[in-house]
Structure formats: C-alpha cells, structure tokens
C-alpha positions in Angstrom: 16.4 -10.6 -4.2 14.5 -10.1 -1.0 15.4 -7.5 1.6 16.4 -10.1 4.1 18.9 -11.6 1.7 20.7 -8.3 1.2 20.7 -7.8 5.0 22.6 -11.1 5.4 25.4 -9.6 3.2 26.1 -7.1 6.0 27.6 -9.9 8.0 30.1 -12.1 6.2 30.6 -15.7 7.3 27.1 -16.0 8.6 25.1 -19.3 8.8 21.6 -19.4 7.4 19.5 -21.6 9.7 16.2 -20.9 7.9 17.2 -23.4 5.2 17.9 -26.3 7.5 15.2 -29.0 7.9 12.1 -28.5 10.0 11.4 -26.4 13.1 12.8 -29.1 15.5 16.0 -29.4 13.5 16.4 -25.6 13.4 16.1 -25.4 17.2 18.7 -28.1 17.7 21.1 -26.6 15.1 20.8 -23.1 16.5 21.7 -24.4 20.0 24.8 -26.2 18.5 26.0 -23.3 16.5 25.9 -20.7 19.2 29.2 -21.9 20.5 30.9 -21.1 17.1 30.3 -17.4 17.6 29.4 -16.6 14.0 26.5 -14.5 12.7 23.3 -16.6 12.6 20.5 -15.9 10.3 16.9 -17.0 11.3 18.2 -18.4 14.6 15.4 -20.2 16.5 14.8 -20.6 20.2 12.1 -21.9 22.5 11.4 -22.1 26.1 8.2 -23.6 27.6 5.3 -22.5 25.4 7.1 -19.7 23.6 9.1 -19.8 20.4 10.8 -17.1 18.3 13.1 -16.6 15.4 15.6 -13.7 15.1 16.4 -12.3 11.7 20.1 -12.0 12.6 22.1 -12.8 15.7 25.6 -11.2 15.7 28.3 -12.1 18.3 28.9 -9.0 20.4 31.6 -9.8 22.9 32.9 -13.0 24.7 29.4 -14.4 25.5 26.8 -12.0 24.4 24.9 -11.3 21.1 23.1 -8.5 19.3 19.7 -8.9 17.8 19.3 -7.4 14.3 15.6 -7.1 13.2 15.4 -6.6 9.5 12.5 -4.6 8.1 11.6 -3.4 4.6 10.0 -0.2 5.8 11.8 3.2 5.9 10.8 4.1 9.4 10.6 2.7 12.9 7.2 1.5 13.9 6.0 0.7 17.4 5.1 -2.9 16.6 8.7 -3.6 15.6 9.6 -2.9 19.2 7.0 -5.5 20.2 8.5 -8.1 17.9 12.1 -7.6 19.1 11.0 -7.5 22.8 9.4 -10.9 22.4 12.5 -12.3 20.7 14.7 -11.0 23.5 12.4 -12.5 26.1 12.6 -15.9 24.4 16.3 -15.7 24.0 16.8 -14.7 27.6 14.8 -17.6 28.8 16.7 -20.0 26.5 20.0 -18.8 28.1 21.2 -16.6 25.2 22.6 -13.4 26.6 21.7 -10.3 24.6 23.7 -7.1 24.7 22.0 -4.8 22.2 18.9 -4.8 19.9 18.9 -3.1 16.6 16.5 -2.3 13.8 18.0 -2.6 10.3 15.6 -1.0 7.8 15.7 0.7 4.4 17.5 4.0 4.0 15.2 5.9 1.6 18.0 8.4 0.8 20.1 5.7 -0.8 20.6 6.0 -4.6 21.7 3.0 -6.5 25.0 3.4 -8.3 26.1 0.1 -9.9 25.6 -3.0 -7.8 23.5 -2.7 -4.6 25.6 -1.6 -1.6 24.0 -3.3 1.5 26.0 -1.0 3.8 24.3 2.0 2.3 20.9 0.4 1.6 20.2 -0.2 5.3 20.3 2.1 8.3 20.8 0.6 11.7 19.1 2.0 14.8 19.7 1.1 18.4 16.3 0.2 20.0 17.7 -1.4 23.1 16.1 1.1 25.5 12.7 0.9 23.9 12.9 -2.9 23.9 13.8 -3.1 27.6 10.9 -0.7 28.5 8.4 -2.9 26.7 9.8 -6.0 28.4 8.4 -4.8 31.7 5.3 -6.8 32.3 5.7 -8.9 29.1 5.5 -12.2 31.0 2.0 -11.3 32.3 1.0 -10.3 28.8 2.2 -13.6 27.3 0.4 -15.6 30.0 -2.8 -13.7 29.1 -2.3 -14.5 25.4 -1.7 -18.2 26.1 -4.8 -18.3 28.2 -6.9 -16.8 25.4 -5.3 -19.2 22.9 -6.2 -22.2 25.0 -10.0 -21.3 25.2 -12.4 -23.4 23.2 -14.2 -20.2 21.8 -12.8 -16.8 20.9 -13.2 -13.9 23.4 -16.0 -11.3 22.9 -14.3 -8.1 21.9 -16.2 -4.9 21.0 -15.3 -3.7 17.5 -13.9 -0.3 17.0 -11.0 1.6 15.4 -8.5 -0.8 17.0 -9.7 -3.3 14.4 -7.6 -1.3 11.9 -4.6 -0.4 14.1 -1.8 -1.0 13.6 -3.0 -3.2 10.8 -6.4 -4.2 9.5 -7.5 -7.3 11.3 -8.1 -10.3 9.0 -11.2 -11.3 11.0 -13.1 -8.1 10.3 -15.5 -9.9 8.0 -16.5 -12.2 10.8 -16.7 -9.6 13.6 -18.2 -6.8 11.6 -20.8 -8.8 9.7 -23.7 -7.7 12.0 -23.3 -4.1 10.9 -25.7 -2.7 8.3 -24.5 -2.0 4.8 -24.0 1.7 5.2 -22.6 1.4 8.8 -21.4 4.1 11.1 -17.7 3.3 10.5 -18.2 4.6 6.9 -18.6 8.1 8.4 -16.2 10.4 6.5 -13.0 11.5 8.2 -13.5 10.7 11.9 -12.7 7.4 13.4 -13.2 8.7 16.9 -16.6 10.2 16.1 -17.7 7.0 14.5 -16.5 4.9 17.5 -18.3 7.3 19.9 -21.6 6.9 18.0 -21.2 3.2 17.8 -20.7 3.0 21.6 -23.9 5.0 22.0 -25.8 2.3 20.0 -25.8 4.0 16.6 -25.0 1.3 13.9 -26.1 3.0 10.7 -25.3 6.5 9.3 -29.0 7.1 8.7 -29.6 6.7 12.5 -27.3 9.6 13.5 -29.4 12.1 15.4 -30.0 15.4 13.5 -28.6 17.4 16.4 -25.3 15.5 16.4 -22.2 17.6 15.7 -21.3 16.7 12.1 -19.1 18.5 9.7 -20.3 19.6 6.2 -19.4 16.4 4.4 -20.8 14.2 7.2 -24.1 16.1 7.1 -24.3 15.3 3.4 -23.7 11.6 4.2 -26.5 11.7 6.7 -28.9 13.4 4.3 -28.2 10.9 1.5 -28.5 8.0 3.8 -31.9 9.2 4.9 -33.3 10.3 1.5 -31.6 7.5 -0.4 -30.9 10.1 -3.1 -27.6 11.5 -4.3 -26.6 15.1 -3.3 -25.8 17.1 -6.4 -24.4 20.7 -6.3 -25.1 21.6 -9.8 -23.5 25.0 -9.8 -20.1 23.7 -8.6 -20.3 20.7 -11.0 -21.1 23.1 -13.9 -18.0 25.3 -13.0 -15.9 22.2 -13.1 -17.3 21.1 -16.5 -16.9 24.6 -18.0 -13.3 24.7 -16.9 -12.4 21.9 -19.3 -10.7 22.6 -22.6 -11.1 20.1 -25.5 -9.7 17.8 -26.6 -9.7 16.0 -23.3 -6.9 13.6 -22.4 -7.9 11.0 -19.8 -4.5 9.8 -18.4 -3.6 7.1 -15.9 -0.2 5.6 -14.9 0.5 2.3 -13.3 3.7 2.2 -11.2 5.7 -0.1 -9.0 8.0 0.7 -6.1 10.4 -1.7 -4.6 12.5 -1.6 -1.4 15.5 -2.7 -3.5 16.1 -0.2 -6.4 16.1 -2.2 -9.6 17.7 0.5 -11.8 20.6 2.9 -11.8 19.9 6.2 -10.1 16.8 5.0 -8.3 15.9 5.3 -4.6 14.2 2.7 -2.5 10.4 2.8 -3.1 10.7 5.4 -5.8 7.7 5.1 -8.2 8.6 3.6 -11.5 5.8 4.1 -14.1 5.7 1.0 -16.4 2.3 1.6 -18.0 -0.1 4.3 -19.1 -3.5 4.4 -20.7 -4.9 7.5 -22.4 -8.3 8.1 -23.9 -8.7 11.2 -26.1 -12.1 12.9 -26.4 -12.8 15.7 -28.9 -16.5 16.2 -27.7 -18.4 14.9 -24.7 -20.6 12.7 -26.9 -17.8 11.8 -29.3 -16.1 8.5 -29.9 -12.8 8.4 -27.8 -9.5 7.3 -29.2 -7.5 5.0 -26.9 -3.8 4.5 -26.7 -1.7 2.6 -24.2 1.9 1.7 -23.3 3.0 -1.4 -21.4 6.7 -2.0 -20.9 8.3 -5.2 -21.9 11.3 -6.9 -20.2 13.2 -6.1 -17.1 14.9 -2.9 -18.3 14.1 0.6 -16.9 10.9 1.5 -18.8 10.7 5.2 -18.0 12.3 6.9 -20.9 10.5 4.7 -23.5 7.2 5.5 -21.7 8.0 9.2 -21.8 8.9 9.2 -25.5 5.7 7.3 -26.3 3.5 9.5 -24.2 4.8 12.7 -25.7 3.7 11.6 -29.1 0.1 11.2 -27.9 -0.5 14.6 -26.1 -0.8 17.7 -28.3 -0.2 21.3 -27.1 -3.7 22.1 -26.1 -6.5 20.4 -24.1 -7.1 19.5 -20.5 -5.4 16.4 -19.1 -7.8 14.7 -16.8 -6.6 12.5 -14.0 -8.2 11.0 -10.9 -6.5 12.1 -7.7 -3.9 14.4 -9.2 -1.2 14.2 -6.5 -0.3 10.7 -7.8 0.0 11.6 -11.5 1.7 14.9 -10.7 4.2 13.2 -8.5 5.0 10.6 -11.1 5.5 13.3 -13.8 7.7 15.4 -11.5 9.9 12.5 -10.7 10.2 11.7 -14.4 11.3 15.3 -15.1 13.9 15.0 -12.4 15.3 11.7 -13.8 15.1 12.8 -17.4 15.9 16.6 -17.7 15.6 16.6 -21.5 11.8 16.1 -20.9 11.4 18.5 -18.0 10.2 21.5 -20.1 7.5 19.3 -21.8 6.5 17.8 -18.5 6.2 21.3 -16.9 3.9 22.3 -19.8 1.5 19.4 -19.3 1.5 19.8 -15.5 -0.2 23.2 -16.0 -3.0 21.5 -17.9 -3.9 18.8 -15.4 -7.5 18.8 -14.1 -8.5 16.5 -11.3 -11.8 14.6 -11.8 -11.6 13.6 -8.1 -12.4 17.1 -6.9 -16.2 17.2 -7.5 -16.4 14.0 -5.4 -13.7 14.8 -2.9 -15.6 18.1 -2.2 -18.9 16.2 -2.0 -20.4 18.3 -4.9 -21.7 14.9 -5.9 -22.2 12.2 -3.3 -24.2 9.0 -3.3 -24.6 6.9 -0.2 -23.3 3.8 -2.0 -19.9 5.5 -2.0 -19.7 4.7 1.7 -17.9 7.9 2.6 -15.2 7.4 -0.1 -14.4 9.4 -3.2 -12.0 6.8 -4.7 -12.7 6.0 -8.3 -13.5 2.4 -7.3 -16.4 3.7 -5.2 -17.5 6.6 -7.4 -17.6 4.7 -10.7 -20.4 2.2 -9.7 -22.2 4.9 -7.7 -22.6 7.3 -10.6 -22.5 5.0 -13.7 -23.3 1.4 -12.5 -20.0 0.1 -13.9 -17.4 -1.5 -11.6 -14.1 -3.3 -11.5 -15.7 -6.4 -10.1 -14.7 -9.6 -11.8 -11.6 -8.3 -13.5 -8.5 -10.4 -13.3 -6.5 -7.4 -12.1 -8.6 -4.9 -10.3 -6.3 -2.6 -8.3 -2.9 -0.9 -8.7 -1.1 -3.1 -6.2 -2.0 -6.2 -8.1 -1.0 -4.5 -11.3 2.5 -3.7 -10.0 3.0 -7.2 -8.5 1.9 -9.0 -11.7 4.1 -6.7 -13.9 7.2 -7.4 -11.8 6.3 -11.1 -11.8 6.2 -11.4 -15.6 9.4 -9.4 -15.9 11.2 -11.8 -13.5 11.9 -9.3 -10.8 9.4 -10.4 -8.2 8.1 -13.9 -7.3 4.4 -14.3 -6.4 5.0 -18.0 -6.5 7.9 -20.4 -6.9 7.6 -20.9 -10.6 8.6 -18.6 -13.5 5.8 -17.5 -15.9 5.5 -19.3 -19.2 4.9 -17.4 -22.4 1.1 -18.0 -22.3 0.9 -16.7 -18.8 2.9 -13.6 -19.7 0.5 -12.8 -22.5 -2.5 -13.4 -20.3 -1.2 -11.0 -17.6 -0.3 -8.4 -20.2 -3.9 -8.5 -21.6 -5.3 -8.1 -18.0 -2.9 -5.2 -17.3 -4.0 -3.4 -20.5 -7.7 -4.0 -19.7 -7.3 -2.7 -16.1 -5.4 0.5 -17.0 -7.9 1.1 -19.8 -10.7 0.7 -17.4 -9.3 3.5 -15.3 -9.2 6.0 -18.1 -12.4 4.7 -19.8 -14.1 4.9 -16.5 -13.2 8.6 -16.2 -15.0 9.3 -19.4 -18.2 7.5 -18.1 -17.9 9.5 -14.8 -17.6 12.9 -16.7 -20.5 12.1 -19.0 -22.6 11.2 -15.9 -21.7 14.5 -14.3 -22.7 16.4 -17.5 -26.0 14.5 -17.6 -26.7 15.6 -14.0 -26.5 19.3 -14.8 -28.2 19.3 -18.2 
C-alpha cells in the first residue's frame, strides 16, 4: 500500500476525490463537499490560471481547514514549503479559508509491531509560519512563470549547479549537449569551482590553466585529461594487492528499503538484503567459483540469506567488496536483527577489504571515469567491460523489480505472470553476478598494472 493510502487512515470518515471522474468533475465535487465538513483527500481547486490539489484537507473549526501535505521522506525539505505555499495560495483565491499547514512525513524511528500503525508511522510538523513567509511575493512569481510558459520558445538559461538542485533537471541532456565529453562539471568534489571555471569560459577539464588552484585529485584529473593516459601509483596499488589474503571472497548484496516496513521489527527505509553474489578465488589467475542467493516469495528473506551465506565463507581469506560502508552497514544491521549470527558477522567484518580505495584515493585514475570512482565508471575504464545493455543495470532497478515479482510494489498495473517472474530472476542473478565478477576483472587489471 502506498504512503498516501496509510496517511488517509489518520482521518476516519474522509472522502477520496482522486478517484472521482476527470479533473473538471473533481473540481465540482470538491466545491460541493466542502460544506459537509469531512476530511477530503486529493481535494482540487482552481482560480484563474492556477490549479492545485491538496493531499488532505481537514476541517479545523467552524469554517476553516488545515492542509496536510503527505511525503514519503523522513525529513522536511525546502521544496515541500513551496508546494504547500502554492496550495494555500490557490485555496485562498478559491475562497477556502486555511487555518494551519502541516507536513505529515515518515517517522524513521517507528518499528513495525504487528499491523502498521499510521499514527506512529507518520510525524506531523506545523509548517504554517514557513508557508506564510514564502507566500510573500508568490503572486509575482506565479505571474512570471505563467509568462514564461506562454512563450513560443524556452528562455535561455545559463547552465550550472542549479541544474541539479534541488533535483536533477530532466532537460539536462538538451541544455548540456554542447559540452565536451570530459567537461568541467566532471571536476571531482567541487561544484562551485566547476561553476566558476565554466563562467570564465572553461568547458573542458583539459583546458583548466596549470596555475589554477586545484586539489590533489583534481590535479590528477587535469594531468590525465591532457596526457590521455591513466595515472597509476604503483607503490600504493602494490600495497593494496599485498594486503590481500587468499582465498578471496568477492561479495555483493542487493537490498531494498521501503517507506512502509514490510516485516515485523523493521523500521521505515531499513535496508533489507534479498540477494547476494559471491565469487571465490584461490589464486589471481585461477578459475573462480560462483554462488548466489535470491529470495523467493514475499516473506522476510534475511535469516535465510544469512544461513546460506555462512555456508559459503570459510574462516580465512579476504572478503572483497566495493564501497565497504554499504556492505558493512548491511551486515551490522543483520547482526542487530539476528543476534545468533552476530559473532560470526563480527568475525567477517574484520576481514573486509574495500576495492574502492585504490580508485577513491586516485591511486588509479583514467579520464574516462569522469571524476567518479563508482564501479560503473571504473569497470569500463580499466577493463573495457560495462553494464551497458543489461536488463537490470543498477541497484535501484534491482530492488524495484524484486519487490514487483514478490507482489509488494507495483511498477505497472498488472501482476507478473510466471514467465515474467523467471525472466526478472535471471536478470537479477546476472546483474548481481556482474558486480562480483566485475571486481575480479578490476583486481586482475590492477595486478597487471604493477607486474
């Protein structure tokens, strides 16, 4: 069930207008139902050229209402204030008196015990003061937006870090297409510095002046962009390789996290591992063994995953992951949830080695990484392999598809048939296996660089 549906349970006797006819019918019905003084879900209003829909309108006193804005996030964000301010503006103009404005968002301290308790799942914050502050001058801003919308061609806006704040703009491909491949906004770790260089006419990293104030990693980026050769710190890479103890276990988890906890004892957005892949290598040039686990059904998969994983990892050998904070976090949460496994989990935590470090520290850097040390950028840069063309090619897609085939999350209106479930499972196994198999290719490439 979606977050909004649980929020409706906070207000009994409410009327859901979102399921009534088209927009025109919803506007008419909202106007009619205001006199009944019942909670209204998805209440619509319009005045002139503006239209808005409130998640929940709750009767406050004899003739006023409270706006309840429902969000699935766990914290208050500035753009939520913008949303509610616009709703209040529209409602005010339509003659609906508003007393207070609230944000109802997810309480990340809630722990599921039995059925979901909506009163504990949500926390309600009074944002009336912030909304009223933003309402100052809103009419002028709306007029400006309407004027822009009425133009026959889009305005010319200089690109910059605002293209990604507060969200990444869906038109970046259009507005950024004039930039060269290794453009200035790929500069590592400094949006402000990149924007400043862009405003001075520098479009490509290779065109940054040598005298410009760059940090250590940015200087490596500049060097690689100019020479078109990778930067390789052989001594540091050799230290990393020599720290490994065979056999090597290349481990990767896939997890999902949902606003509504699906299982007993789980918090909102707690990571639930549903899949792992592990490649085991006895020698760098040996043939790896591969094992995997992918949960079936909608039951809590964690203990079965743990039991299965414990059978695959012996008492010695380095456990190699990519970006260790994720795998460590998953394992620590599993130890907390299943104390019987905590001693074993503690023992393998001490053996984790992070393959990200040589790349995160720029001991190896290739300009095709474009300032990133993520495995999706490193793998093609150092091995020529990539995730391109895979049915499932990132962790977010993996979690969505897993939830879909388990019947917990709809990515379309239909339920998956058996053939579709089998296809998705094969794609999930292939993707997770690519993560651990890719790590072997990366490590072998590093070894080759220092031979």
